[in-house]
C-alpha positions in Angstrom: -20.3 18.1 -213.4 -20.5 17.2 -209.7 -20.8 13.4 -209.3 -23.8 12.0 -207.4 -23.0 10.4 -204.1 -25.2 7.4 -203.6 -27.8 5.1 -205.2 -30.7 7.3 -204.1 -29.3 10.3 -205.9 -28.3 8.3 -209.0 -31.8 7.3 -209.7 -33.8 10.3 -208.7 -31.9 13.5 -209.8 -31.8 15.4 -213.0 -29.1 17.8 -214.3 -30.0 21.5 -214.6 -28.0 23.6 -217.0 -27.4 27.3 -216.8 -25.9 29.2 -219.7 -24.8 25.9 -221.3 -23.0 24.7 -218.2 -24.0 22.3 -215.5 -25.6 24.1 -212.6 -27.0 21.6 -210.1 -28.8 18.4 -209.5 -32.6 18.6 -209.1 -34.3 15.9 -207.1 -37.7 14.4 -207.9 -39.4 13.5 -204.7 -41.4 10.6 -205.9 -38.4 9.0 -207.6 -36.3 9.4 -204.5 -39.0 7.8 -202.3 -39.3 5.0 -204.8 -35.7 4.0 -204.8 -35.5 4.5 -201.0 -38.5 2.2 -200.6 -36.7 -0.5 -202.6 -33.6 -0.2 -200.4 -35.6 -0.3 -197.2 -37.7 -3.3 -198.2 -34.8 -5.2 -199.7 -31.8 -4.4 -197.4 -30.1 -7.6 -198.7 -30.1 -6.2 -202.2 -26.8 -4.9 -203.6 -26.1 -1.2 -203.3 -24.3 -1.4 -206.6 -25.6 1.1 -209.2 -25.4 -1.5 -211.9 -27.6 -3.9 -210.0 -30.4 -1.2 -209.8 -29.8 -0.1 -213.4 -30.4 -3.7 -214.6 -33.3 -4.0 -212.2 -35.1 -1.0 -213.5 -34.3 -1.9 -217.1 -35.9 -5.3 -216.6 -38.8 -3.7 -214.8 -39.3 -1.3 -217.8 -39.1 -4.2 -220.2 -41.7 -6.3 -218.4 -44.0 -3.7 -217.0 -43.6 -0.8 -219.4 -43.8 1.4 -216.3 -43.2 5.1 -216.5 -41.6 5.0 -213.1 -38.8 2.7 -214.4 -38.2 4.9 -217.4 -37.8 8.0 -215.2 -35.4 6.2 -212.9 -33.3 5.2 -215.9 -33.5 8.6 -217.4 -32.2 10.1 -214.2 -29.4 7.4 -214.1 -28.2 8.2 -217.6 -28.0 12.0 -217.1 -24.2 11.9 -217.0 -24.1 9.9 -220.3 -26.4 12.5 -221.9 -24.4 15.4 -220.6 -21.0 14.1 -221.7 -22.4 13.1 -225.1 -23.7 16.7 -225.5 -20.3 18.2 -224.4 -18.3 16.1 -226.9 -20.8 16.9 -229.7 -20.8 20.6 -229.2 -16.9 20.6 -229.0 -16.7 18.8 -232.4 -19.4 20.7 -234.2 -18.2 24.2 -233.7 -20.3 25.7 -236.5 -23.5 24.0 -235.5 -26.5 26.3 -234.6 -27.3 24.0 -231.6 -26.1 24.7 -228.1 -24.9 22.3 -225.5 -28.4 22.5 -223.9 -29.9 21.5 -227.2 -27.7 18.5 -227.6 -28.3 17.5 -224.0 -32.0 17.5 -224.6 -31.6 15.6 -227.9 -29.6 12.9 -226.0 -32.3 12.7 -223.3 -34.9 12.1 -226.1 -32.9 9.1 -227.3 -32.7 7.4 -223.9 -35.7 5.2 -224.7 -34.1 4.0 -227.9 -30.9 3.2 -225.9 -33.1 1.2 -223.5 -34.7 -0.7 -226.3 -31.4 -1.6 -227.9 -29.6 -2.6 -224.7 -29.2 -6.3 -224.1 -28.1 -7.2 -220.6 -27.0 -10.6 -221.6 -24.4 -9.1 -224.0 -23.3 -6.1 -222.0 -23.7 -6.1 -218.2 -23.4 -2.3 -217.8 -26.2 -0.1 -219.0 -24.1 3.1 -218.5 -21.1 1.6 -220.4 -23.4 0.7 -223.3 -25.1 4.2 -223.3 -21.7 5.9 -223.2 -20.8 4.1 -226.4 -24.1 4.0 -228.2 -25.5 7.5 -227.4 -22.8 9.6 -229.4 -23.4 7.3 -232.4 -27.2 7.7 -232.1 -26.9 11.5 -231.8 -24.7 11.7 -234.9 -27.3 9.7 -236.9 -30.0 12.0 -235.6 -28.1 15.1 -236.6 -27.4 13.7 -240.1 -31.0 12.8 -240.6 -32.1 16.1 -239.4 -29.8 17.9 -241.8 -31.1 15.8 -244.7 -34.7 16.4 -243.6 -34.2 20.1 -243.3 -33.0 20.2 -246.9 -36.0 18.2 -248.1 -39.3 19.6 -249.3 -42.4 18.0 -248.0 -42.6 16.0 -251.2 -39.0 14.8 -251.1 -39.5 13.7 -247.5 -42.7 11.8 -248.3 -41.0 10.2 -251.2 -38.1 9.0 -249.0 -40.0 7.9 -245.9 -40.7 4.2 -245.5 -44.2 2.8 -244.9 -43.2 1.5 -241.4 -42.0 4.9 -240.3 -45.0 6.7 -241.9 -47.4 4.5 -239.9 -45.4 5.0 -236.7 -45.5 8.8 -237.2 -49.3 8.8 -237.8 -49.9 6.6 -234.8 -47.7 8.8 -232.6 -49.7 11.8 -233.8 -52.8 10.2 -232.2 -54.8 9.6 -235.4 -57.6 7.1 -235.4 -57.1 3.8 -237.3 -59.5 5.0 -240.0 -57.7 8.3 -240.5 -54.3 6.4 -240.6 -55.6 4.1 -243.3 -56.8 7.1 -245.4 -53.5 9.0 -245.0 -51.5 5.9 -245.8 -53.5 5.3 -249.0 -53.2 9.0 -250.0 -49.4 8.7 -249.5 -49.3 5.4 -251.6 -51.1 7.1 -254.5 -48.8 10.2 -254.2 -45.7 8.0 -254.4 -46.9 6.0 -257.3 -47.7 9.0 -259.5 -45.2 11.5 -258.2 -42.2 9.1 -258.7 -43.1 8.6 -262.3 -42.5 12.2 -263.1 -39.5 13.1 -260.9 -35.8 12.1 -261.0 -34.3 10.6 -258.0 -31.7 12.1 -255.6 -33.1 15.7 -255.6 -33.8 17.2 -252.3 -35.6 20.3 -253.6 -38.2 18.4 -255.6 -40.9 20.7 -257.2 -44.4 21.0 -255.8 -46.9 18.8 -257.6 -49.0 20.6 -260.2 -52.8 20.9 -259.9 -53.2 18.3 -262.6 -51.0 15.9 -260.6 -53.1 16.5 -257.4 -56.2 15.7 -259.4 -54.6 12.5 -260.8 -53.6 11.5 -257.2 -57.2 12.2 -256.0 -58.7 10.1 -258.8 -56.4 7.2 -258.0 -57.2 7.4 -254.3 -61.0 7.4 -255.0 -60.6 4.3 -257.2 -58.4 2.4 -254.7 -60.4 3.3 -251.6 -63.0 0.6 -252.3 -60.4 -2.2 -252.2 -57.7 -0.8 -249.9 -59.9 0.6 -247.1 -61.8 -1.7 -244.7 -64.4 1.0 -243.9 -66.6 2.9 -246.3 -65.3 6.5 -246.8 -66.4 9.4 -248.9 -64.8 10.5 -252.1 -62.0 13.0 -251.6 -61.1 16.1 -253.6 -57.6 17.0 -254.8 -57.5 19.8 -252.2 -58.3 17.3 -249.4 -55.6 14.9 -250.6 -53.0 17.8 -250.7 -53.9 18.9 -247.2 -53.6 15.3 -245.9 -50.2 14.9 -247.4 -48.9 18.3 -246.1 -50.1 17.2 -242.6 -48.5 13.8 -243.0 -45.1 15.5 -243.8 -45.6 17.5 -240.6 -46.3 14.4 -238.6 -43.2 12.6 -240.0 -40.9 15.5 -239.2 -42.3 15.7 -235.7 -41.8 12.0 -235.2 -38.3 12.0 -236.6 -37.3 15.1 -234.6 -39.5 15.6 -231.6 -39.4 19.1 -230.1 -36.8 19.5 -227.4 -38.4 19.3 -224.0 -36.7 20.8 -221.0 -36.1 18.7 -218.0 -36.0 21.8 -215.8 -39.6 21.0 -214.9 -38.2 18.7 -212.2 -38.1 20.8 -209.0 -36.5 20.0 -205.7 -38.9 17.8 -203.8 -41.7 18.6 -206.1 -44.4 15.9 -205.8 -46.4 17.2 -208.7 -43.6 16.8 -211.3 -44.7 13.4 -212.5 -47.6 11.2 -211.7 -47.4 7.5 -211.2 -48.2 4.9 -208.5 -45.2 3.7 -206.5 -44.9 -0.1 -206.7 -44.8 -2.1 -203.5 -41.2 -3.4 -203.4 -42.1 -5.8 -200.6 -44.1 -7.8 -203.1 -41.8 -7.3 -206.1 -40.8 -10.8 -207.4 -38.3 -9.2 -209.8 -36.1 -7.7 -207.2 -36.3 -10.9 -205.2 -35.3 -13.0 -208.2 -32.4 -10.6 -208.9 -31.2 -10.7 -205.4 -31.3 -14.5 -205.6 -29.4 -14.4 -208.9 -26.8 -12.1 -207.4 -26.5 -14.3 -204.3 -25.9 -17.3 -206.6 -23.4 -15.4 -208.7 -21.6 -14.1 -205.6 -21.3 -17.7 -204.2 -20.0 -18.9 -207.5 -17.5 -16.2 -207.6 -16.4 -16.9 -204.1 -16.1 -20.6 -204.8 -14.0 -19.9 -207.9 -11.8 -17.5 -205.9 -11.3 -20.0 -203.1 -10.4 -22.8 -205.5 -8.0 -20.5 -207.3 -6.4 -19.7 -203.9 -6.1 -23.4 -203.1 -4.5 -24.2 -206.5 -2.0 -21.3 -206.0 -1.1 -22.5 -202.5 -0.6 -26.1 -203.8 1.7 -24.8 -206.6 3.7 -22.8 -204.0 4.7 -26.0 -202.1 8.1 -27.4 -202.7 8.5 -30.0 -205.4 9.0 -33.0 -203.1 5.9 -32.2 -201.1 3.8 -31.9 -204.3 5.1 -35.3 -205.4 4.1 -36.8 -202.1 0.6 -35.3 -202.3 0.2 -36.4 -205.9 1.1 -40.0 -205.2 -1.2 -40.0 -202.1 -4.3 -38.4 -203.7 -3.9 -39.3 -207.4 -2.6 -42.8 -207.2 -3.9 -43.7 -203.8 -0.6 -45.0 -202.5 0.0 -45.6 -198.8 2.8 -43.9 -196.9 4.8 -47.1 -197.1 4.4 -47.2 -200.8 5.3 -43.6 -201.2 8.4 -44.1 -199.1 9.5 -46.9 -201.5 8.6 -44.9 -204.6 10.5 -41.7 -203.6 13.2 -43.4 -201.5 12.2 -41.4 -198.4 11.9 -42.4 -194.8 8.4 -42.9 -193.5 8.6 -40.0 -191.0 9.6 -37.7 -193.9 6.6 -38.8 -196.0 4.3 -38.3 -193.1 5.7 -34.9 -192.3 5.4 -33.7 -195.9 1.8 -34.8 -196.1 1.0 -33.0 -192.8 3.0 -29.9 -193.6 1.7 -29.6 -197.1 -2.0 -29.8 -196.0 -1.3 -27.4 -193.1 0.3 -24.8 -195.4 -2.7 -25.0 -197.8 -5.2 -24.8 -194.9 -3.4 -21.8 -193.5 -3.6 -20.1 -196.9 -7.3 -20.8 -197.1 -7.9 -19.4 -193.6 -5.9 -16.3 -194.4 -7.9 -15.8 -197.7 -11.2 -16.2 -195.7 -10.2 -13.6 -193.2 -8.9 -11.0 -195.7 -11.4 -11.5 -198.5 -14.6 -12.5 -196.9 -14.0 -10.8 -193.5 -15.0 -14.1 -191.7 -13.8 -14.5 -188.1 -12.4 -18.0 -188.1 -13.4 -20.3 -185.2 -12.1 -23.8 -184.4 -15.3 -25.3 -185.9 -14.8 -23.3 -189.1 -11.2 -24.5 -189.4 -12.5 -28.1 -189.1 -15.0 -27.4 -191.9 -12.2 -25.9 -194.0 -10.0 -28.9 -193.4 -12.8 -31.2 -194.7 -13.2 -28.9 -197.7 -9.4 -29.0 -198.4 -9.4 -32.8 -198.2 -12.3 -33.0 -200.7 -10.7 -30.4 -203.0 -7.4 -32.3 -203.0 -9.1 -35.6 -204.0 -11.2 -33.8 -206.7 -8.1 -31.9 -207.9 -5.9 -34.9 -208.3 -8.8 -37.1 -209.4 -9.5 -34.7 -212.3 -5.8 -34.5 -213.0 -5.6 -38.3 -213.2 -8.5 -38.6 -215.6 -7.1 -35.9 -217.9 -3.7 -37.6 -218.0 -5.0 -41.2 -218.6 -7.1 -40.3 -221.7 
């Protein structure tokens, strides 16, 4: 699988498979323009893929925008492909091909997005790489169990929550959903009384049982349904429940949809309005967050560099600095404390600070690529002086508790 080269490709291209092998990347024109607009309007934004993955995930969470979902679906194409490759290698006797597993993985991307918590795992791709194979295994296990079930066994196993989700996904009206749900409740109550548990191939209900279920439904509808409905026959109840089983299977295992509909620069592939990134407060806040984090990281690195350079000084110089900054002794007092001459004390103070300043200048040039001027050296010297006082001040407090 050829890696994608830049941020624009990562969030706008989809994998095309040919004979169960990766063939090429297909670019969606609107997605490409969308991410390019973001980069053009926000040049200060990071070009890190993880920055934009988290951005689109937040956008998807807050706006429920189809655009964000499609960007993330494009971004996770490699995760879907490698999950499919590993699955087909393990399940050698499976009737499914790599392309089938690839499309199943794509169908689970929205679940991955719902479960992803940026505060716990900073990388969406890392999370998807771990979570997607597990999710696919669960789907295959459930599919196998469902394939073995009759409609009646499936309806007996399904939960009320999943049943309502399946009926809603099928596009039924609230009234129809309420009727189907009541029919299912009556079916479970009477069917369970006459069947043993744990059997996948449960027998089809008898005509008498269907009539009993219809009678129970017609009695319960007055108290269980908010709208007035007509009396139902046993045939109608049976048809409703067969249709309900179909909706549940379709909801649990949606038909595999090909992503090959995405064509190179095809503007008609998907339809949505491109947001105006120049007025997008989310990207602005994320840039601000990243700037703050970068500054904090730089400050932490700088302080670590200063501490390292302090520890690299010879022991006598460290003692002089400690007495001067921690205990506030004068050079005369340090001279008496350490039995040194005054010029030696003065030289060690100067040389110690110069060595640490030189280390700080070198770090700034090599890490931050900052061209150092005389004014900046003065600023760094002031920073060093403040850091030494804080460093030894904190050390003094810790050791006097």
